[in-house]
C-alpha positions as CSV (number, residue, x, y, z in Angstrom):
1,M,34.3,71.0,-12.2
2,V,34.8,69.4,-8.8
3,K,36.9,66.3,-9.5
4,I,36.4,62.9,-7.8
5,K,39.4,62.2,-5.6
6,V,40.7,58.7,-6.1
7,L,43.3,56.7,-4.1
8,L,44.7,53.6,-5.8
9,A,46.0,50.6,-3.7
10,D,47.7,47.6,-5.4
11,D,51.0,45.8,-4.6
12,Q,51.8,45.2,-8.3
13,E,53.6,48.3,-9.6
14,L,52.5,47.6,-13.2
15,I,48.8,47.5,-12.3
16,L,49.2,50.6,-10.1
17,E,50.9,52.6,-12.9
18,S,48.4,51.4,-15.5
19,L,45.5,52.4,-13.4
20,H,47.1,55.8,-12.7
21,I,47.7,56.5,-16.4
22,V,44.3,55.3,-17.5
23,L,42.2,57.1,-14.8
24,S,44.2,60.3,-15.0
25,M,42.9,60.7,-18.6
26,E,39.4,61.0,-17.3
27,P,38.6,64.7,-16.9
28,D,36.4,64.3,-13.8
29,L,38.9,62.0,-11.9
30,E,41.9,63.1,-9.9
31,I,44.4,60.5,-8.6
32,V,45.4,61.9,-5.2
33,G,47.6,59.0,-3.9
34,L,49.1,55.5,-4.6
35,A,49.5,52.8,-2.1
36,K,51.3,49.4,-2.3
37,D,49.7,47.8,0.8
38,G,46.8,48.2,3.2
39,E,48.8,50.2,5.7
40,E,49.8,52.7,3.0
41,A,46.2,52.9,1.9
42,I,45.1,53.8,5.4
43,K,47.8,56.5,5.7
44,G,46.8,57.8,2.2
45,C,43.2,58.1,3.3
46,D,44.2,60.1,6.5
47,Q,46.4,62.3,4.4
48,F,44.4,62.9,1.2
49,M,40.8,62.2,2.3
50,P,39.9,60.6,-1.1
51,D,36.3,60.2,-2.2
52,I,37.0,56.7,-3.5
53,V,39.6,54.0,-2.9
54,L,40.3,51.3,-5.5
55,M,41.5,48.6,-3.2
56,D,43.3,45.4,-4.2
57,V,42.2,42.4,-2.1
58,N,45.6,40.5,-1.8
59,M,48.4,42.8,-0.6
60,P,51.4,42.3,1.7
61,V,51.8,43.9,5.2
62,M,48.0,44.4,5.4
63,D,45.5,43.0,3.0
64,G,42.7,45.0,1.4
65,V,39.9,43.5,3.5
66,A,41.6,44.4,6.8
67,A,42.4,47.9,5.5
68,T,38.8,48.3,4.3
69,A,37.5,47.5,7.8
70,L,39.9,50.1,9.4
71,I,39.2,52.8,6.9
72,K,35.4,52.3,7.2
73,E,35.7,52.6,11.0
74,R,37.8,55.7,10.9
75,I,36.5,57.6,7.8
76,P,33.0,56.1,6.9
77,A,32.4,58.7,4.2
78,T,35.3,57.2,2.1
79,K,33.9,54.8,-0.4
80,I,35.8,51.7,-1.3
81,I,35.7,49.6,-4.4
82,M,37.5,46.2,-4.2
83,L,39.7,45.3,-7.1
84,T,39.7,41.5,-7.5
85,S,40.6,38.6,-9.7
86,H,38.1,35.8,-10.3
87,K,39.6,33.5,-7.7
88,E,39.5,36.1,-5.0
89,V,35.8,36.9,-5.3
90,E,34.9,34.9,-2.1
91,H,37.1,37.3,-0.1
92,V,35.1,40.3,-1.3
93,L,32.2,39.1,0.8
94,A,34.2,40.0,4.0
95,A,35.1,43.4,2.6
96,L,31.4,44.0,1.7
97,S,30.4,43.0,5.2
98,Y,32.8,45.8,6.5
99,G,31.0,48.4,4.3
100,A,32.8,48.3,0.9
101,E,30.6,49.8,-1.8
102,G,31.3,47.0,-4.3
103,Y,33.9,45.3,-6.4
104,L,35.3,45.3,-9.9
105,L,37.3,42.6,-11.6
106,K,40.8,43.5,-12.6
107,A,40.2,42.4,-16.1
108,I,37.6,45.2,-16.6
109,H,37.9,47.7,-19.5
110,P,39.3,51.1,-18.3
111,R,36.1,52.9,-19.6
112,D,33.9,50.6,-17.4
113,L,36.3,51.1,-14.4
114,A,35.8,54.9,-14.6
115,A,32.1,54.4,-15.0
116,G,32.1,52.2,-11.9
117,I,33.9,54.9,-9.9
118,R,31.2,57.5,-10.9
119,V,28.4,55.1,-10.0
120,V,29.8,54.6,-6.4
121,H,30.6,58.3,-6.0
122,A,27.0,59.1,-6.9
123,G,25.8,56.8,-4.1
124,G,25.4,53.5,-6.0
125,T,26.9,50.1,-5.3
126,L,28.7,47.6,-7.6
127,I,27.6,44.2,-6.6
128,S,26.6,41.5,-9.1
129,Q,23.4,39.5,-8.6
130,E,25.5,36.4,-7.9
131,M,27.4,38.2,-5.2
132,A,24.3,39.6,-3.7
133,S,22.7,36.2,-3.4
134,K,25.9,34.8,-1.9
135,M,25.8,37.6,0.7
136,I,22.2,36.8,1.6
137,K,23.0,33.1,1.9
138,N,26.0,33.8,4.1
139,M,23.9,36.1,6.3
140,N,21.3,33.3,6.7
141,N,23.9,30.7,7.5
142,T,25.7,32.5,10.3
143,T,24.1,32.5,13.7
144,P,24.9,35.9,15.2
145,A,24.6,34.6,18.8
146,K,27.5,32.1,18.2
147,N,29.7,34.5,16.2
148,N,29.2,37.4,18.6
149,E,29.5,35.6,21.9
150,F,33.2,36.6,21.9
151,G,32.8,39.6,19.6
152,L,34.7,37.9,16.7
153,T,34.4,39.4,13.3
154,A,33.5,37.4,10.2
155,R,37.1,37.3,9.2
156,E,38.3,36.2,12.6
157,V,35.8,33.3,12.5
158,E,37.3,32.3,9.1
159,V,40.8,32.3,10.5
160,L,39.6,30.4,13.6
161,H,38.0,27.7,11.4
162,K,41.3,27.2,9.5
163,L,43.3,27.2,12.8
164,A,41.0,24.5,14.2
165,T,41.6,22.3,11.2
166,G,45.3,22.3,12.1
167,L,46.6,24.5,9.3
168,R,49.9,26.4,9.8
169,N,49.9,30.2,9.7
170,Q,51.5,30.1,6.2
171,D,48.8,27.8,4.9
172,I,46.1,30.0,6.4
173,A,47.7,33.0,4.8
174,E,47.6,31.3,1.4
175,A,44.1,30.0,1.8
176,L,42.7,33.4,2.7
177,Y,44.9,35.5,0.5
178,L,46.5,37.3,3.4
179,S,50.1,37.9,4.4
180,E,51.5,35.7,7.2
181,G,51.9,38.9,9.4
182,T,48.2,39.7,9.0
183,V,47.3,36.1,10.0
184,K,49.5,36.4,13.1
185,N,47.7,39.6,14.0
186,Y,44.3,37.9,13.6
187,I,45.4,34.9,15.7
188,S,46.6,37.1,18.6
189,T,43.3,39.0,18.5
190,I,41.3,35.7,18.5
191,Y,43.4,34.4,21.4
192,S,42.7,37.6,23.4
193,K,39.0,37.6,22.6
194,L,38.6,33.9,23.5
195,N,40.8,34.5,26.5
196,V,43.1,31.5,25.5
197,K,46.9,31.1,25.3
198,G,47.3,28.8,22.3
199,R,46.0,27.0,19.3
200,R,44.8,23.8,21.2
201,E,42.9,25.8,23.7
202,A,41.4,28.1,21.0
203,T,40.3,25.0,19.0
204,R,38.6,23.4,22.1
205,K,36.8,26.7,22.9
206,A,35.7,27.0,19.3
207,R,34.2,23.5,19.3
208,D,32.6,24.0,22.7
209,S,31.0,27.2,21.6
210,G,29.6,25.8,18.4
211,F,31.8,27.8,16.0
212,M,32.7,24.6,14.2
213,D,29.1,23.6,13.4
214,H,28.9,25.5,10.2
């Protein structure tokens, strides 16, 4: 039997160990690596080439959404399932826009978790009807011309919105379930894409370009 190779990424050791134990009991699944943050998840994908990554959304160093974007860019064949709590569901939208195959709630029964992995491995997706309709609504609400004038990603636009409302990096990090380091990285990328040197200039350019309309 060819086993499905799975990489687990979660910053909570207890969850990581529990998932490892539970999924190792499934005869067709093989846990090839464990990661405690997004950077480790990327390294694990390069090293072990898993079929599936179970990716926590909120992790230090690099969050699961940013890691998903990079993994999908580098190894598109790797399938990613976001692991999320109820309050983080909004952030799954960004991961899905980067190509994640779906999401599962952390409170899921282990049997359903294994079933979800098999569905995605077979080419299926795990997106609830509610999430699908949110995605469609989001797609209709964003005007590509405005967002892509500077080549900003959906996540960068989110950070720019928060920046323009005067939030500090720490507050932006909390609001978007990111680490402060990740927020700083996003901000420096935004400054470089907008060709500005600071927050005030970025805010002015965002308003002039119509980013703040929606």
